C-alpha positions in Angstrom: -113.6 -76.8 16.5 -110.7 -77.4 14.1 -109.6 -73.8 14.5 -109.7 -74.0 18.3 -107.7 -77.2 18.3 -105.1 -75.7 16.0 -104.8 -72.7 18.4 -104.0 -74.9 21.4 -101.4 -76.8 19.4 -99.6 -73.6 18.4 -99.8 -72.3 22.0 -98.3 -75.5 23.4 -95.5 -75.3 20.9 -94.7 -71.7 21.9 -94.7 -72.6 25.6 -92.4 -75.6 25.0 -90.0 -73.4 23.1 -89.9 -70.8 26.0 -89.3 -73.6 28.5 -86.4 -74.9 26.5 -84.8 -71.4 26.2 -85.3 -70.7 29.9 -83.5 -73.9 30.8 -80.6 -73.1 28.5 -80.3 -69.6 30.0 -80.2 -71.0 33.6 -77.5 -73.5 32.7 -75.4 -70.7 31.1 -75.8 -68.5 34.2 -74.7 -71.3 36.5 -71.6 -71.9 34.4 -70.7 -68.2 34.6 -71.2 -68.2 38.4 -68.7 -71.1 38.8 -66.1 -69.3 36.7 -66.2 -66.2 39.0 -64.1 -66.5 42.2 -66.2 -66.3 45.3 -65.7 -63.3 47.5 -65.4 -64.2 51.1 -68.1 -62.8 53.2 -67.2 -60.1 55.6 -66.8 -61.3 59.2 -69.8 -60.4 61.2 -68.9 -58.0 64.1 -68.6 -59.7 67.4 -71.5 -58.5 69.6 -70.2 -56.1 72.4 -66.7 -55.6 70.8 -65.5 -51.9 70.2 -62.7 -50.5 68.0 -59.6 -49.3 70.0 -58.7 -45.7 69.1 -55.0 -44.6 69.3 -53.9 -42.9 72.5 -53.7 -39.1 72.2 -51.9 -36.4 74.2 -52.5 -32.6 74.5 -49.2 -30.9 73.4 -48.3 -27.3 72.6 -48.5 -26.6 68.8 -47.7 -23.4 66.9 -51.0 -21.8 65.7 -49.0 -19.4 63.4 -45.5 -19.0 62.0 -43.0 -17.8 64.6 -39.7 -16.3 63.4 -36.3 -16.9 64.8 -35.6 -14.7 67.8 -39.3 -13.8 68.1 -40.8 -13.7 71.6 -43.6 -16.3 71.7 -47.0 -14.8 72.4 -49.9 -16.6 74.0 -52.1 -16.3 70.9 -49.4 -17.9 68.7 -49.5 -21.3 70.4 -52.2 -23.7 71.7 -52.9 -27.2 73.1 -53.9 -29.7 70.4 -54.3 -33.5 70.9 -51.8 -35.5 68.9 -51.3 -39.3 68.6 -48.9 -40.1 71.5 -47.0 -42.8 69.6 -45.9 -40.3 66.9 -44.8 -37.5 69.2 -41.2 -36.4 69.3 -39.3 -36.2 72.6 -39.3 -33.2 75.0 -42.7 -31.8 74.0 -44.6 -29.3 76.1 -47.9 -30.0 77.9 -48.6 -26.4 79.0 -48.8 -23.2 77.0 -47.3 -21.3 80.1 -44.1 -23.3 79.6 -43.4 -21.5 76.3 -45.1 -18.1 76.4 -42.6 -15.3 76.8 -39.6 -17.3 75.7 -37.7 -16.9 72.4 -37.7 -19.0 69.3 -34.2 -20.4 68.6 -35.2 -21.0 65.0 -38.1 -20.5 62.6 -41.2 -22.4 63.8 -43.9 -23.2 61.2 -47.6 -23.3 61.8 -48.8 -26.7 63.1 -45.3 -27.6 64.4 -45.2 -29.4 67.7 -42.9 -27.4 70.0 -40.0 -29.2 71.6 -37.4 -27.9 74.1 -34.6 -27.3 71.6 -36.8 -24.9 69.6 -37.0 -22.2 72.4 -34.8 -20.5 74.9 -35.6 -18.7 78.1 -34.7 -15.0 78.3 -32.7 -15.5 81.5 -30.6 -18.1 79.7 -29.7 -16.0 76.7 -26.6 -14.4 78.2 -25.6 -17.5 80.2 -25.6 -19.6 77.1 -24.1 -16.9 74.8 -27.1 -16.8 72.4 -27.9 -13.9 70.2 -28.6 -10.7 72.2 -30.4 -8.7 69.5 -33.8 -10.3 70.0 -33.9 -8.9 73.5 -33.4 -5.3 72.5 -36.5 -3.2 71.9 -36.9 -1.6 68.5 -36.3 2.0 69.8 -33.2 1.1 71.8 -29.6 0.2 71.2 -27.1 -1.7 73.5 -24.0 0.0 74.8 -21.3 -1.6 77.0 -19.0 0.3 79.3 -16.7 -0.5 82.3 -17.9 -0.5 85.9 -16.3 -1.2 89.3 -17.7 -2.7 92.5 -18.9 0.7 93.7 -20.2 2.0 90.4 -22.2 -1.2 89.9 -24.0 -0.9 93.3 -21.7 -3.5 94.8 -22.5 -6.0 92.0 -26.2 -5.9 92.9 -27.2 -5.1 89.3 -28.6 -8.0 87.3 -29.9 -8.5 83.7 -33.5 -7.1 83.6 -32.9 -4.4 86.1 -33.2 -0.7 85.2 -30.6 1.9 86.2 -29.9 5.6 86.0 -26.5 6.9 84.9 -24.9 9.5 87.0 -21.7 11.2 85.7 -19.2 13.6 87.3 -16.8 15.8 85.5 -14.7 18.9 86.0 -14.4 22.3 84.4 -11.1 24.0 83.9 -10.1 27.4 82.4 -8.3 27.4 79.1 -6.9 30.1 76.9 -9.5 30.9 74.2 -7.0 31.1 71.3 -4.6 28.3 72.2 -7.0 26.1 74.2 -4.1 25.6 76.6 -4.9 25.0 80.3 -4.5 28.1 82.3 -2.3 29.6 83.5 -0.5 30.1 80.2 3.3 30.7 80.7 4.9 32.7 78.0 8.5 32.3 77.1 10.7 34.5 75.0 11.9 38.1 75.3 10.6 40.8 77.6 7.6 41.6 75.3 6.0 38.3 76.4 5.7 39.8 79.9 6.3 36.3 81.5 6.6 37.8 84.9 3.0 39.1 84.8 1.6 35.6 84.2 0.1 33.8 87.2 1.7 30.5 88.2 0.4 27.5 90.1 -1.9 24.5 89.5 -5.5 25.3 88.5 -8.2 23.8 90.7 -10.9 21.9 88.9 -14.5 22.9 89.2 -16.3 19.6 89.7 -20.0 18.9 88.9 -22.2 15.8 89.0 -25.3 15.3 86.9 -28.0 12.7 86.2 -27.3 12.0 82.5 -29.4 9.0 81.4 -32.5 7.6 83.1 -34.3 4.3 83.1 -31.7 2.3 81.1 -32.5 -1.4 80.8 -29.7 -3.8 81.8 -29.2 -6.3 79.0 -26.2 -8.1 80.6 -23.4 -8.0 83.0 -19.8 -9.3 82.4 -18.6 -11.0 79.3 -21.5 -12.3 77.1 -21.8 -16.0 77.5 -19.0 -16.3 80.1 -19.7 -18.7 82.9 -19.5 -17.7 86.6 -16.0 -17.4 88.0 -15.3 -19.2 91.3 -15.2 -16.7 94.2 -12.3 -18.4 95.9 -9.4 -20.5 94.6 -10.4 -24.2 94.4 -14.1 -23.5 94.5 -16.2 -25.1 91.8 -18.9 -22.9 90.2 -22.4 -24.0 90.5 -23.4 -26.0 87.4 -19.8 -27.1 86.6 -18.2 -30.3 87.7 -14.7 -30.9 89.0 -12.0 -30.9 86.3 -13.7 -28.2 84.2 -16.6 -30.3 82.8 -19.7 -28.3 82.2 -17.8 -25.1 81.4 -20.1 -22.6 79.7 -23.1 -23.8 81.6 -22.5 -21.9 84.9 -24.6 -19.0 86.2 -24.0 -15.3 85.6 -20.8 -13.9 87.2 -21.0 -12.8 90.8 -18.5 -10.0 90.0 -17.9 -8.2 86.7 -16.1 -5.2 85.2 -18.5 -4.4 82.3 -22.2 -3.9 81.9 -24.5 -3.7 78.9 -27.4 -1.2 79.0 -30.2 -0.5 76.5 -30.7 3.2 75.8 -32.1 5.5 73.1 -29.7 6.1 70.1 -29.1 9.7 71.3 -28.3 8.5 74.9 -25.8 6.0 73.5 -23.9 9.0 72.0 -24.0 10.7 75.4 -22.5 7.7 77.1 -19.8 7.4 74.5 -18.9 11.1 75.0 -18.7 10.6 78.8 -16.4 7.6 78.3 -14.1 9.3 75.8 -13.7 12.3 78.1 -12.9 10.4 81.3 -16.0 11.3 83.2 -16.6 9.3 86.4 -19.7 7.2 85.7 -21.8 5.5 88.4 -25.1 3.6 88.2 -28.1 4.1 90.4 -30.4 1.0 90.6 -34.1 1.8 90.2 -36.9 0.2 92.1 -38.9 -2.4 90.2 -42.1 -0.3 90.1 -40.3 3.0 89.4 -41.6 4.4 86.1 -41.7 8.2 86.4 -38.6 10.2 85.4 -36.5 11.7 88.2 -36.2 15.4 88.4 -32.7 16.3 89.6 -30.4 19.3 89.6 -26.7 19.6 88.7 -24.7 19.3 91.9 -21.7 21.6 92.3 -19.9 23.1 95.3 -22.2 26.1 95.1 -25.2 23.8 95.3 -23.8 21.9 98.2 -23.0 25.1 100.1 -26.5 26.6 99.5 -28.6 23.4 100.1 -26.9 22.4 103.3 -26.2 26.0 104.4 -22.4 25.4 104.6 -20.3 28.4 105.2 -16.6 28.7 104.6 -14.8 28.2 108.0 -13.0 31.1 109.5 -9.3 31.1 109.0 -7.8 30.6 112.5 -4.2 30.8 113.7 -4.4 27.2 114.9 -5.7 23.8 113.9 -6.5 20.4 115.3 -4.0 17.6 115.1 -4.2 13.9 115.8 -3.5 13.2 119.5 -0.2 11.5 120.2 -0.6 8.3 122.3 0.7 8.5 125.8 2.3 5.7 127.8 0.0 3.1 129.3 -0.7 3.4 133.0 0.8 0.4 134.8 -1.6 -1.8 136.7 -0.8 -3.4 140.0 0.2 -7.0 139.8 -2.4 -9.4 141.2 -1.6 -10.9 144.6 -1.4 -14.6 145.3 -4.5 -14.6 147.6 -8.0 -14.9 146.2 
């Protein structure tokens, strides 16, 4: 009995000690809690309220790098939604608005395209921008003078295709001296000057199709605005007083033209120009693609094709009729 009583006494002392330690621990925790600043509780979401997303807009964006002067291909651009508030001015909303046009500067991938980044092909000459991006890799550009007739009455425009027809003349020359015949010798009797023919040599003219399917790069002076057709007339796109100069349309009349030909044909054209050949242009149809098969045209060709014979030499000829006096008409009488 004494041992059992001693056991309960010891157990009670242990429980009392644990209770005291527990109380001290709780007081300490409460003190620490008061020292720590309270974190405000997050506001509970209002039932039925939704977060407002920023407004977006589909704009044309570069899907790959586009170099300066490069023609913009459809696979190089696409429509991508962008936050409307952060968009620059003059963006494009349709891929068709940029495809086929030229990049005025380098465009990086993911750039949003704006109007001052591109230029339309038809505006390149009018605005005087670089011409080289318009020339195919296997062509070179050559300029030469034209007239109203040789330019098909100014019907040729940039983007057309033309054939170049040239006419020249053959003459006889002395093989050794390359002097135009007849060669007149001077000096003593050994020159036999009296045996030399005299008179003016008749040229033997021919015409030939020289260059085919040349693309027209431009007409007139590159970047020059349209000239007024009549004195005092204001060109379209320019205001009175000269404002807006440089923004007119292509010239309605011109005296030079730029064509794109193969490098070898450029040498042919230069030879024709330097040797005073008569050059005319023939405007091709839009759908014409096949080469034209032609023959050299000479007097002999004309005579044979159209069955022309040399007229018989007659002892008479026709002459313009001299006007005769007018036959007087009777004067009208007073009665009706």
